[in-house]
N, C-alpha and C positions, 0 to 999 in steps of 0.2 A: 570721725576719728575712731579708729579701731581700738578695741580694748586690749590691754596686755594679756598674754596667754600664760605667762609664768611670773613667779615672784622676782626673778632676776630682771626681767624686762620692766616690771612695774617699779622696782626700786633702783633702777640703773643710775639715776642722778645721784642718789645717796651713796651707792657703791663707788661711783667715780669720785665723789667728794671725799669719801673715806680713804680711797687710794691716794688722792692728792695730799691729804693730811699726813698719811704715813710717809710719803716721800719728803714732805717738808720737815717732819720730825726727824727723819734720818739725816737730812742736811743740817738741822740744828745741832744734832749730837756731835757732828764733826766740825762745828764752828765755835768760835770764841769771841769774846768782847762785844763790840757794837753790832757786828753781823749776827751773833747769836741772839742779842736782844731784839733785833728787828724781826728775825725769823720767829721767835717766840711770840711776839706781838701779832704777827700775821696768823700764826696757828690759833691763837686765842680768838681772833676775829672770825676766822673761818669756822671754828668750833661753835661760836655763837650763831652764825648763819645756819650751820647745819642743824643745830638744836631747834632753831625757829622753824626751819623747814620740816623737821620731823614732827614737831608739835602741830603744825598746820596740816600735814599730810595724814596724821593718825587721829585727828580730831573727830572726824565723822566718816569712817570707812564704810563703803558700800558692802553689801553681802559678798559680791564677787571679790572685792579687795580683801575681805576677811578670809576667803578661801585661799587666796594667794599667800597671805601672811601665814595661815595655818600650814601651808605646804613649804614654807621657807626652809631651804636646805640647812642653814646653820641653827635652826630651831632645835632646842634640846629634845632628845628622844628618851625613851624609857631607861636605857642603860645610863644615860647622863644623869637622870634623876636618882636612879639607884646609887650611882657613884657619889652623888652629893648628899643624899639623905639616909642611906642605909649602910650598915656595917654587917660583916659576916654573911654576905650574900653567897648562897650556893646554888648555882643554876642546875636544875634537874631537866633531863631530856627524855623524850620518848613517850608514846601513848600506850605502850604495852600491847598494841594490837597490830600496827602496820609499820610505823617508822617514826622518824623525828621530823620536826618542823621548826624552822628558825625564824619564822615571822612572829611567833609568840614565844616569849621567854618567861621564865618564872622559877621560883624556888623560895626556900625559907631565908629570912634575913632578920636583922634587928633595926627597928626604926626608933631612934632616940631611946634605946634601951629596951623597947617593947618588942618581943618576938612577934613577927608577922609572916604571912605568906604573901609574896608580891608576884603579880602576873601582869604582863603588858605586851602590847605590840611593839615591834622594833623595826624601824626603817634603817636604810643604809645611805651613806653619803657618796661613797665611791661606786663605780660600776660593779666591781666584784662584790661589794657589800650589798648592793641592791639586788643582785642576782641571788646571793645567799639568803637574804631576808624576803625575797619575792615581793619587794616593795611594800612590806608589812601586810600583804594579803595572805592570810593564813589558809592552809588546806585543812581538811577534816582532822588530821592527826594533831594539828595545833590546838584545836578546840577540845579534842579528847585528852590531850596532855593537860590542858587547863582544868578539865573535869577531875582528872587524877589529883591535881594540886588542890582544888577546892575540897575534895573529899579528905585529903590529908590534913588540910587546915581544920576541918570540922573534927576530925579524929583527935588532933592534938590541941584543940581549942586555941587556934591561932587566928587573930583578926586578919582580914584579907585587904590588901591594897592593890587596885588594878589601875593601869595607865592605858588609856584608849587613844590610839593614833593609827588609824587605818582608813584608806579610801573605801574599802569593802573587803569581804572575804574573797578568796580566790574563785573566779568564775569559770575556770577551765573544765574541759570534759573529764579529766582525771578526778578532779575534786567532786564533780557531780556524780561520777560513777561510784565514788567511795562514800557518798552520803554527806555532803557538806551541810545541807539543810538540817538533817537529823543531828549532826555534830553540834551545830549552833544551838539548836533546841535543847540538846542534852546539857550544854553549858549553862543555859538559862535555868533549866530545871535544877541542876546541881547547886547553883547559887541560891535559889529559893530555899534549898534545904540546909544550907550552912547555918549552924547555930551560934556563930560568932559574928561580930560586926563586919560589914564590908563597906569600904570607901572606894569609889571610882573617881578618876580624874580624867577628863577629856583634855589632853595636852596639845592636840593638833587637829587632825581630821577624825571625826567620829562618823564613819560612813556605814550605813545599811546594817544588815544583820551581823556583819563583821565586827561592829562596835558593840552592839547589845549582847553579843555572845559572851562578853566578859564585863558587861555593864549593869548587871542586876544587883544594885547596891542599896544599902540603907541611906547613904549620902552620895549623891552624884555632884561632883564639882566640875567646873568648866573654866578653863583659862579664857581671859577676856577676848583674845583674838583667835580662838579656836572655833570650829564649826561642828554641828551635830545634826545629822539628817538621815532620812530614810534611804537616800540614794545620792551618789555624787552628782553634781550639777550636769556634767557632761553625759552621764548615763541617763538622767532624766530627759535631757534634750534629745538624746538619740532615740528614746522610746516615744516621746511625744511628737517630735518633728522630723525624725530621721536625720538630725543635724546636730552632732555633738558639739560643733563649734558655737552653738547657741547656749552653751553652758552658763555664761554670764547672765543671760536673760532668765534661765531656769532658776539660778540662785536667788533671784529676787522673789520668786514665788514659793521657794522651799522653806522659807523662814528658818534658816539654818544657823543664825548667829546666836551668841550666848544670851543676848537680851530677849530674843524670841523664846528660846528654850526655857528661860526662867519664867517668863510670862505665861507660857503654856504648862508650867508645872513639871517639865521633864527633868529639870535639874534643881538643886537646892541652893547653890551658891555660885556666883561668878568670882573667880580669883583674879585680882588685878595683875597686869603684866608690867614689867619694868618699862621705863621710858623708851619708846621706839620698838617695843615688842620683846618677847622672851629671847629671840635670836640675837639681840644686842647685849644681853646681860644674863647669861645662863645661870650663873651663880645666884643672882638676885631672884630670878624666876624660881629656882629650886627652893630658896628660902621662903618665898611667899606660898608656894605649893605645900612645903613642909609644915608651915604654920597652920594652913587650912586643914590638912590631914590630921594634925595633932588635935586641933579643936574638935573635929568631928569624932575622933576616937574617944576623946575625953567625955563627950556626951553619950556615946553609944556603949562603951565598955561596962558601965554599971548595969546595963540591961541583962536580964537572964536569958538563957538559951531560947526558950519559947517566945519571950517578949521580943527578942531581936528578929526572930523569924516572922512574927506577926507584924512587926513594924515594917519590914521589907515588903511583905505581901500587901498590906494596906496601902503602902506608898504607890505601888505599881497598879493596884486595883483601882485607885482613884484617877489614874491617867485616862484621858480620852473621853471624859464625861461630856455630854452635850445636853442642851436644852431644846425643848420643842416650842416653837414660836406659837403664840396665841393667834387664832384666826383674826384677820382684819375685819372689823365691823363694817358692814355695808351701809 
């Protein structure tokens, strides 16, 4: 049996069931009396069946299924979270060197009354939006714009909140010629120098250097069904086996799920998702993410400028430690 290649293919039974429920609900609206009562009873029964199916389906997702859920098209993106959690958001554009980039958005805002600088990857749902956002794969000017915003946050003592959701940075020849690797490294360096707390949230795909370029934070949070990896599964399979279609197999070895990331010390907290995933209840997902961000900021804001920098440095310095096995006695 072949594995599904997309979220729509994997969740097709649920999408068909939701479509049928919507049609029944429309019939019920136009019905009265006994017919309305029968339709309402059928709707309740189908909703129970759907919920049981969702509970069973999401109980023990494989790494590849997590990848598919993280890529779900209705899943809330950065601008959705900003709309739910922030007020007075003002988007700033341009890197003051080359041009603008729409795969990374950012600017000052207020988070529950606290002035912050928010930066995040932005995907698109329609074809024009995807082209505009370059599928959330930022070019060098996007990361240089982020550097400008991080420096502004440091200057005005604004805590930083970043939302990570990208398969990777843009791999095209134009980006390479303009220094995409240097731009990502500059973003990381700038974040290490910020003297205010930084909280990052992996809300979907956290892929490669494209993710870490805005992910050097004091607190790294990760949604339950998101993924965080050094490379997308298809890219890993293409390098190892010259077969990107073996992405599901590569996802097993990459340890890209939230549970693995927490176990390996790459993140600090797993944020639970609503029943059936964030794409089924964006408002509830935003509430859960907002609560986690607020708790993190409440812990970090009392730290002084040097203490917060030291905290961030020591957090990342501790990653990747390994032990040397003792020689086996003969």
